[in-house]
N, C-alpha and C positions, 0 to 999 in steps of 0.2 A: 705084430708083436716083437719079433726077432729084430726087425730092421730099427725099431724105436730104440731097444736096448743098445744095439751097435753104434747107432748115432749118439746116444747119451754117453756111452763109454768113450767113443772117439772124441768127443767134445771135451770130455773131463781130461782125458790124456793131453789134449791140445792146451787145455788151460794150465795144467801142471807144467807142461814144457814151457810155456810162456813165463810162468813163475820162475822157473830155473833160470831162464835167460835173464829175466829182470834182476835176479840175485847177483848176477856176474856183470851186467852192464848197466850204465846209468841211463836213466830216461832221457836226460838231457843230451846224452851221446848220440844224436841222430844226424850225422854228417850227410851232406848231400853228395850223392855218387853220380858223377856225370857219365854217360853212356854216348859214345860217338856214333855217328850214322853207320860207320863202317863195321863197328862192333856188333851194332844191331843187326846188320845185314848178314854177318858171318854166324851169328848166333841162331839162325833159324832152325837149326838142328835141335837147340835147347828149348826154344820158345814157339809157342803157337802165335802166329801174326794174321792168320786169316782162316777161314773155314767155318763150319757149323758150330762147333764147340766154343771157338774164339768168339763168334758172334752171340752165342747164348750166354756166355759168362759175362762178356763186357756190356751186354744189354741188361742183364740182371743186376750188375754192379751200378750202371748209370741210373736204373729205375729206384735203387734204394738210396744211394749217396748222390742226391740230386744237386748238381751244379753245372755251371756252364764249362763245356769242354771243347771248345773250338781250337784250343792250342795245346792239346795233350793227345798222347797215344798210350795204348796198353800193350803189354807183354804177358802172355800166360805161360808159366812153366809147363812143359811137357810132363815132367816127373811130379808126382803128387807129394805133398808134405805128409809124413806119417801114413801114406797110403789112403788118406781121406779128404785132405784139404787141396785145393787148387790155389796156387800162389799167383796173384795178379798184381803186376806193378804198373803204376801210371807215371808217365814221364812228360816233361815240357818238351814241345816240338822244337823249339828254338835253342835252348840251352841244354837239352838232354838230361836235366836234372830230375832226380827221383822226386815226385811229388807225394805219393802215397803207396802204400803196400798193403794188399789185402790177402786175406785167407778165406776162400769160400768153400764150404763143405759140399761134398760131392752130391748130396741129395738138396742142396741149397737151404738146409735147415737153419744155418746160421752164417754170418759174415763177420770176420774180425778185421780191425785196422791194426797193422803191426808197426812196432817201433816208432810211435809218436806220443806226444804228450796227451793226446785225445782219448776220449773214452774208447776202450779197446772193442767192446762188443757193438757193432753196428746194427745188426739185425739177428733176430732168432725166432724160431717157431717153438713154442712149448708143447712138450708131450706130457700125456698123463701117464704116470709111472705106476704100474700095478703091483 
């Protein structure tokens, strides 16, 4: 019961933080951010690029957002957003351009697509609130 309330509270905080970002930034202001291979290699202290948690999160994203991913790679931030969401970024292997940015709840109850013109909520599990 307490975990459900925490999940709902964290989701609402995240939604309101997205609303505040949207108030100051234009939705069409989604610049492509290139990442060079050397930058990616040096930032292993900031990103998960392998391991059990990396495989678990990227497999989860791939199962929800089904598309062909032969020419992309993922980076998972080691630090969580708001202490509850994992930030996962997907890049093109050849150009290192940012393709998509996700926020995945720690308990995988919801997945958000960040900073695009697409629908922001990609996946959610509904809880009965008492």
